[in-house]
C-alpha positions in Angstrom: -2.9 5.5 5.1 -6.2 4.2 3.6 -9.4 5.0 5.4 -10.4 2.6 8.2 -12.9 0.1 6.6 -14.2 -1.3 9.8 -17.4 0.4 11.1 -17.1 1.8 14.6 -19.5 1.2 17.5 -21.6 4.2 16.6 -22.6 2.7 13.3 -22.7 -1.1 14.0 -25.9 -2.9 14.8 -24.9 -5.1 17.7 -28.2 -6.9 18.0 -28.6 -10.7 17.7 -31.3 -10.0 15.1 -28.8 -8.3 12.9 -26.4 -11.2 13.1 -29.2 -13.6 12.1 -30.2 -11.3 9.2 -26.6 -11.4 8.0 -26.7 -15.2 8.0 -29.9 -15.3 6.1 -28.4 -13.2 3.4 -25.2 -15.2 3.3 -24.9 -17.1 0.0 -22.5 -19.6 1.6 -24.6 -20.3 4.7 -25.5 -23.8 3.6 -21.8 -24.8 3.5 -21.8 -25.2 7.3 -24.0 -28.2 6.9 -21.1 -30.0 5.3 -19.1 -30.0 8.6 -19.3 -31.5 12.0 -19.4 -28.8 14.6 -18.4 -29.9 18.1 -21.0 -29.7 20.8 -20.4 -27.9 24.0 -20.6 -31.1 26.1 -17.5 -32.4 24.3 -15.3 -29.3 24.2 -16.5 -27.5 27.3 -17.2 -30.0 30.1 -19.6 -28.6 32.6 -21.2 -26.2 30.1 -24.7 -25.0 31.0 -25.7 -25.7 27.4 -24.2 -29.1 26.6 -26.3 -29.9 23.6 -25.6 -26.6 21.8 -22.9 -26.3 19.1 -19.8 -24.7 20.3 -18.6 -21.3 18.9 -15.7 -22.9 17.0 -13.2 -20.2 16.0 -10.1 -22.3 15.7 -9.9 -23.2 12.0 -6.6 -21.4 12.0 -5.3 -24.3 14.1 -7.4 -27.3 13.1 -10.3 -27.1 10.7 -13.5 -28.9 11.3 -14.2 -32.3 9.8 -16.2 -32.4 6.7 -19.1 -34.9 6.9 -18.0 -36.6 3.7 -14.6 -37.4 5.1 -15.5 -40.5 7.1 -17.1 -42.1 4.0 -14.1 -41.3 1.8 -11.6 -42.8 4.3 -13.9 -45.8 4.9 -14.1 -46.4 1.1 -10.3 -46.7 1.0 -10.4 -49.1 3.9 -13.1 -51.1 2.3 -11.1 -51.3 -1.0 -8.0 -52.4 0.9 -10.0 -55.2 2.6 -11.7 -56.2 -0.7 -8.8 -55.9 -3.1 -5.5 -56.0 -1.2 -2.7 -55.0 -3.5 -5.0 -54.9 -6.5 -6.3 -51.6 -5.0 -3.4 -49.8 -6.6 -5.1 -50.2 -10.0 -8.7 -51.1 -9.2 -9.8 -49.2 -6.1 -12.6 -46.7 -6.7 -9.8 -44.1 -6.6 -6.9 -46.2 -7.7 -4.0 -45.8 -5.3 -1.2 -45.7 -7.8 -2.2 -42.2 -9.1 -4.0 -41.2 -5.9 -2.1 -37.9 -5.6 -3.2 -37.0 -9.1 -6.8 -36.8 -8.0 -6.0 -33.7 -5.9 -3.5 -32.1 -8.3 -5.9 -29.8 -10.3 -8.0 -28.8 -7.3 -4.8 -28.0 -5.3 -3.4 -26.0 -8.2 -6.6 -23.9 -8.5 -6.5 -23.2 -4.8 -3.0 -21.8 -4.9 -3.0 -20.2 -8.3 -0.6 -22.7 -10.0 -0.4 -24.9 -13.0 -1.2 -28.5 -12.3 2.3 -29.8 -12.9 3.6 -27.2 -10.4 1.9 -28.8 -7.3 2.2 -32.0 -5.4 0.5 -33.2 -2.3 3.0 -35.0 0.0 4.6 -35.3 3.4 4.2 -32.7 6.1 4.9 -29.0 6.0 8.3 -28.8 7.6 9.5 -31.9 5.7 8.6 -30.2 2.5 10.3 -27.0 3.6 13.5 -29.0 4.1 13.1 -30.7 0.7 12.7 -27.3 -0.9 15.7 -25.7 0.9 17.8 -28.7 -0.2 17.3 -27.4 -3.7 16.8 -23.6 -3.3 19.1 -22.7 -0.4 22.5 -22.8 -2.0 24.8 -20.5 0.0 27.8 -19.3 -1.9 30.4 -16.6 -1.5 28.9 -13.6 0.1 25.3 -14.7 -0.6 24.7 -16.9 2.4 21.8 -15.4 4.4 18.3 -16.7 4.9 15.7 -14.0 5.6 12.6 -14.9 7.7 10.3 -12.8 9.8 11.1 -12.7 13.5 7.6 -13.8 14.4 7.8 -16.9 12.2 6.3 -20.1 13.5 9.0 -21.9 15.5 9.2 -24.8 13.1 10.3 -22.4 10.4 12.9 -21.0 12.7 14.3 -24.4 13.5 14.2 -25.5 9.9 16.2 -22.5 8.5 18.7 -22.6 11.4 19.3 -26.3 10.8 19.8 -25.7 7.1 22.3 -23.0 7.7 24.2 -25.3 10.2 24.0 -28.2 7.6 26.0 -26.0 5.3 28.6 -25.3 7.9 27.3 -21.8 8.8 26.5 -20.2 12.1 22.7 -19.7 12.2 23.2 -16.7 14.4 24.9 -15.0 11.4 23.2 -16.7 8.5 19.6 -16.3 9.6 18.2 -12.7 9.3 15.1 -12.3 11.4 13.2 -9.2 10.4 11.3 -7.7 13.2 9.2 -4.5 13.7 10.5 -1.6 15.7 8.4 1.5 16.4 11.3 3.7 17.5 15.0 3.9 18.1 15.6 0.9 20.4 19.2 1.8 21.3 20.8 0.2 18.2 23.1 3.1 17.4 24.4 3.3 20.9 25.1 -0.4 21.0 26.9 -0.3 17.6 29.0 2.6 18.8 30.1 0.5 21.8 30.8 -2.5 19.5 33.0 -0.3 17.3 34.9 0.9 20.3 35.5 -2.6 21.5 36.7 -3.6 18.0 39.1 -0.7 17.8 40.5 -1.8 21.2 41.1 -5.3 19.9 38.4 -6.7 22.3 36.0 -8.1 19.7 36.1 -11.5 21.3 35.7 -10.5 24.9 32.6 -11.1 27.0 31.5 -7.4 26.8 31.6 -7.6 23.0 29.6 -10.8 23.0 27.1 -9.3 25.3 26.6 -6.3 23.0 26.2 -8.5 19.9 23.6 -10.5 21.7 21.7 -7.3 22.6 21.8 -6.3 19.0 20.4 -9.7 18.0 17.6 -9.4 20.6 16.7 -6.1 19.0 16.5 -7.7 15.6 19.7 -6.3 14.3 21.9 -8.8 12.5 23.8 -6.6 10.1 27.2 -6.5 11.7 28.3 -3.0 12.3 25.7 -1.4 10.0 22.5 0.0 11.4 19.7 -1.3 9.2 16.2 -0.3 10.3 14.3 -3.4 9.3 10.8 -2.3 9.5 8.4 0.5 10.3 5.6 -0.3 12.7 2.0 0.6 13.0 0.3 1.2 16.3 0.4 -2.5 17.2 4.2 -2.7 17.0 3.8 -6.2 15.7 3.4 -5.8 11.9 6.3 -6.0 9.4 5.8 -3.4 6.7 6.5 -4.3 3.1 8.4 -1.1 2.1 10.9 -1.6 4.9 11.5 -5.2 3.9 12.2 -3.8 0.4 14.6 -1.3 1.8 16.4 -4.0 3.7 16.7 -6.1 0.5 17.9 -3.1 -1.5 20.6 -2.4 1.1 21.6 -5.9 2.1 20.2 -8.1 -0.6 23.5 -9.1 -2.1 24.1 -11.2 1.0 20.7 -13.0 0.8 20.5 -16.5 -0.8 16.9 -17.2 0.2 13.9 -15.3 1.6 11.3 -17.6 3.3 8.4 -15.8 4.9 5.0 -16.8 6.0 2.3 -15.6 3.6 0.0 -15.0 6.6 1.7 -14.5 10.0 0.5 -17.1 12.4 0.6 -14.7 15.4 -0.8 -11.5 14.1 -2.8 -12.7 11.2 -1.1 -10.2 8.9 -1.2 -11.0 5.2 2.1 -10.2 3.5 2.2 -8.6 0.1 3.5 -11.8 -1.5 3.7 -10.6 -5.1 5.5 -7.4 -4.3 7.9 -9.1 -1.9 8.6 -11.9 -4.4 9.6 -9.2 -6.9 11.8 -7.5 -4.3 13.6 -10.7 -3.4 14.3 -11.5 -7.0 15.5 -7.9 -7.7 18.0 -8.5 -4.9 19.2 -11.7 -6.6 17.7 -14.0 -4.0 15.3 -17.0 -4.4 11.9 -16.6 -2.7 9.8 -19.3 -1.0 6.6 -19.0 1.0 5.2 -20.8 4.0 1.5 -20.8 3.3 0.4 -22.7 6.4 -2.0 -19.9 7.3 -2.6 -18.7 3.8 -3.8 -21.7 1.8 -7.5 -21.8 1.9 -7.6 -18.5 3.7 -6.6 -15.9 1.1 -6.4 -15.9 -2.7 -3.1 -17.0 -4.1 -1.6 -16.7 -7.5 1.8 -18.4 -7.1 2.6 -19.0 -10.7 2.0 -15.5 -11.9 3.7 -14.1 -8.8 6.8 -16.1 -9.9 7.5 -17.5 -6.5 10.2 -20.1 -6.6 8.5 -22.5 -4.2 5.8 -22.6 -1.5 4.7 -25.1 1.0 1.5 -25.4 3.0 -0.3 -27.7 5.5 -3.8 -29.1 5.0 -5.1 -29.4 8.6 -5.9 -25.7 9.2 -8.1 -23.9 6.7 -8.1 -27.0 4.4 -9.9 -29.1 6.9 -8.1 -32.4 6.1 -7.5 -33.6 9.7 -4.8 -33.5 12.3 -1.4 -34.0 10.8 -2.9 -34.1 7.3 -0.6 -34.6 4.3 0.7 -31.2 3.1 1.2 -29.5 -0.3 4.1 -28.1 -2.2 4.5 -25.7 -5.2 7.6 -25.6 -7.4 7.5 -23.0 -10.2 7.8 -24.6 -13.7 11.0 -22.7 -14.3 12.5 -25.1 -11.9 10.2 -28.1 -12.0 10.7 -28.7 -15.7 14.4 -29.2 -15.1 14.9 -32.9 -15.8 18.6 -33.0 -16.0 20.1 -35.9 -14.1 22.6 -35.8 -11.3 26.0 -35.0 -12.6 24.8 -33.2 -15.7 25.5 -29.5 -16.1 22.6 -27.4 -14.7 21.0 -30.3 -12.8 19.2 -29.3 -9.7 20.5 -30.4 -6.3 17.7 -32.3 -4.5 17.0 -35.3 -2.3 15.5 -38.0 -4.5 13.1 -40.9 -4.0 11.3 -43.5 -6.0 8.1 -41.5 -6.5 10.0 -38.5 -7.9 11.3 -40.6 -10.8 9.6 -40.3 -14.1 6.6 -42.7 -14.1 7.6 -43.9 -17.6 10.7 -45.5 -16.1 9.8 -45.9 -12.4 9.1 -49.6 -12.7 12.2 -50.3 -14.7 13.8 -50.3 -11.2 17.0 -48.8 -12.4 19.6 -47.2 -10.2 19.7 -43.8 -11.9 17.2 -41.2 -10.9 15.3 -39.7 -13.8 13.3 -36.7 -12.5 9.8 -36.2 -13.8 9.1 -32.8 -15.3 6.8 -31.6 -12.5 6.7 -30.9 -8.8 6.4 -34.6 -8.4 10.1 -34.8 -8.8 10.5 -33.8 -5.2 8.3 -36.7 -4.0 10.1 -39.4 -2.1 7.7 -42.2 -1.5 4.3 -43.4 -2.8 1.5 -41.2 -1.5 -0.4 -42.0 1.7 -3.8 -43.1 0.4 -5.7 -42.9 3.7 -4.3 -39.4 4.3 -5.0 -38.1 0.8 -8.7 -39.0 0.9 -9.6 -36.2 3.4 -7.6 -33.7 1.2 -9.6 -34.8 -1.8 -12.9 -34.2 0.0 -11.8 -30.8 1.3 -10.5 -29.5 -2.0 -13.7 -30.5 -3.7 -15.6 -28.3 -1.2 -13.3 -25.4 -1.9 -13.8 -25.9 -5.6 -17.6 -25.7 -5.2 -17.5 -22.6 -3.0 -14.8 -20.7 -4.9 -12.1 -18.6 -3.2 -13.6 -15.3 -4.4 -16.8 -15.9 -2.6 -15.0 -17.3 0.5 -12.7 -14.3 0.6 -15.6 -11.8 0.3 -17.4 -13.5 3.2 -14.2 -13.6 5.2 -13.7 -9.9 4.9 -17.3 -9.2 5.9 -17.0 -11.5 8.9 -13.7 -10.2 10.3 -14.9 -6.6 9.8 -18.2 -7.4 11.6 -16.3 -9.1 14.5 -13.8 -6.3 14.7 -16.7 -3.8 15.0 -18.4 -5.8 17.7 -15.2 -5.9 19.7 -14.8 -2.1 19.2 -18.4 -1.6 20.5 -17.7 -3.3 23.9 -17.6 -0.5 26.5 -14.1 0.0 27.8 -12.7 -2.8 25.7 -9.6 -0.8 24.6 -8.4 -0.7 28.2 -8.3 -4.5 28.4 -7.9 -5.9 24.8 -6.3 -4.8 21.5 -6.8 -6.4 18.1 -3.3 -6.5 16.7 -4.4 -7.8 13.3 -4.5 -5.1 10.6 -7.8 -3.4 10.2 -7.6 -3.2 6.4 -9.4 -6.2 5.0 -6.8 -6.9 2.4 -4.1 -7.0 5.0 -5.6 -9.8 7.1 -7.1 -13.2 6.6 -9.8 -15.0 8.6 -8.0 -14.5 11.9 -8.2 -11.7 14.5 -5.5 -11.8 17.1 -6.5 -10.2 20.4 -3.7 -9.0 22.8 -5.1 -9.2 26.3 -3.6 -6.8 28.7 -4.5 -8.4 32.0 -4.6 -12.2 33.0 -4.8 -13.4 29.4 -4.8 -17.1 30.2 -7.6 -16.7 32.6 -9.7 -15.0 29.9 -8.9 -17.7 27.4 -9.9 -20.4 30.0 -13.2 -18.5 30.7 -14.1 -18.3 27.0 -13.5 -22.0 26.7 -15.8 -22.8 29.7 -18.5 -20.8 27.9 -18.2 -23.0 24.7 -15.8 -20.8 22.7 -13.1 -22.8 21.0 -10.2 -20.6 20.2 -6.5 -20.7 21.0 -3.8 -18.9 23.0 -0.3 -17.9 21.9 2.3 -16.6 24.3 2.7 -14.2 25.8 -0.9 -12.8 25.7 -2.6 -13.4 22.4 -6.0 -15.1 21.9 -6.5 -16.0 18.2 -10.1 -16.2 16.9 -10.7 -17.2 13.3 -14.3 -17.0 11.8 -13.9 -19.3 8.8 -16.2 -18.6 5.9 -16.9 -22.2 5.0 -18.6 -23.1 8.3 -18.7 -20.1 10.7 -21.6 -17.8 10.9 -22.2 -14.1 11.7 -24.1 -15.4 14.7 -20.9 -17.2 15.9 -19.2 -13.8 15.8 -22.0 -12.2 17.7 -21.9 -14.9 20.4 -18.2 -14.6 20.8 -18.4 -10.8 21.2 -21.2 -11.2 23.8 -19.3 -13.8 25.8 -16.1 -11.6 25.6 -18.1 -8.6 26.7 -19.4 -10.4 29.7 -16.0 -11.5 30.8 -14.1 -8.2 30.3 -16.9 -5.9 31.6 -18.1 -8.1 34.4 -21.5 -9.0 33.2 -22.5 -6.8 30.2 -23.1 -9.6 27.7 -26.1 -11.6 26.9 -26.5 -15.0 28.6 -26.5 -17.9 26.2 -30.0 -19.2 25.9 
């Protein structure tokens, strides 16, 4: 195990002066001025400090609005009013190629070649479009592998894809989950074998045992496959155990689709290594980057991922329900064979995926363009792409290396401040990995007593963060607009609530 990089309470300076000094030394400090930060009066009604900026730590759920976004959207509205249909060619950002204005910046953000990315639709729609092509169950190879703590929409999507192919999702979807010890799987398997031997495999007792096995994360029939080893949090899915599962069961896996950063724990998966493991097993590999894009460095092309999808409303600050993004590796996206031709990809097709050279011929035969655009269905939503363009330009100027460096410093600082709260370990536990490379911007705090009450109390004090069942408060200091002082304030407010008055009052 690598040494713990997070300083402990004995070495951390917990003073407000130190937080302010860290902000003065921050080369990205001025980027906060590019964003609207909600005031306490708007997000914490009844706050004693209504005119102060809130401690906004919810960029993992919805990023803040860049100040330039309103002007960008209004410009499109003005061009619509001024030009009507002529805006497709003569708007300040012509609408016909509007998605092309974000292609290169999006590609740089996710480590792709420009023709491998397209901005379109919403995240789950794109996952379905990708699985229409890349989930092709055949023979023994029918399984989809996801993590058990995947965001619910991913669970619904893969289950519906399995059902669409006539498979039982309870058998076709493998949910990898951590286990810290023997949870009784061998005993349950022994009982299931006994019932099989007695010819009672379809009885209620057998069905009950199978359900218990599923509840424990065991989906391997009669074989006992330990799916993961667990660190002290019992919530983290270890890379080497996923590799072991793929080595043992990989010949049944058609697709592995895992979140690049887990939404609940904040754990960053080893995407390059797991992509290689999936390919070694003969499976295709896709990534849900909802919590990874704009959060951690990505290198999708060189990692050889088959596809990836992400949303733009979290770390990418493009607004609620913002248009999403999609990556298709060029080994697939350059396939322009038509339906019915040998080697043609199976996909759902639409007008905007047709080669622009023949799009306006208006013919009945789909001619896929040799890029990720081939998975586009309709012309891009101009008003929705304008905020994406603004946001990606901000990322381009800041640079992911600088953002990642600040993120690691901020989460380390916040972790140390929480560690320094007297008696904190009795009431809260940070379940996010302590190693900087194994986490993104988010720290997930498991609250051991009355978690919803604590979340509500934090909100009343002007802290904007979110809560996930059963007891997790997620806080995400985002390097583009959060400060070290935000981290300090949060820790002080948290201290006051969990110790009964030890934190500083907000001035």
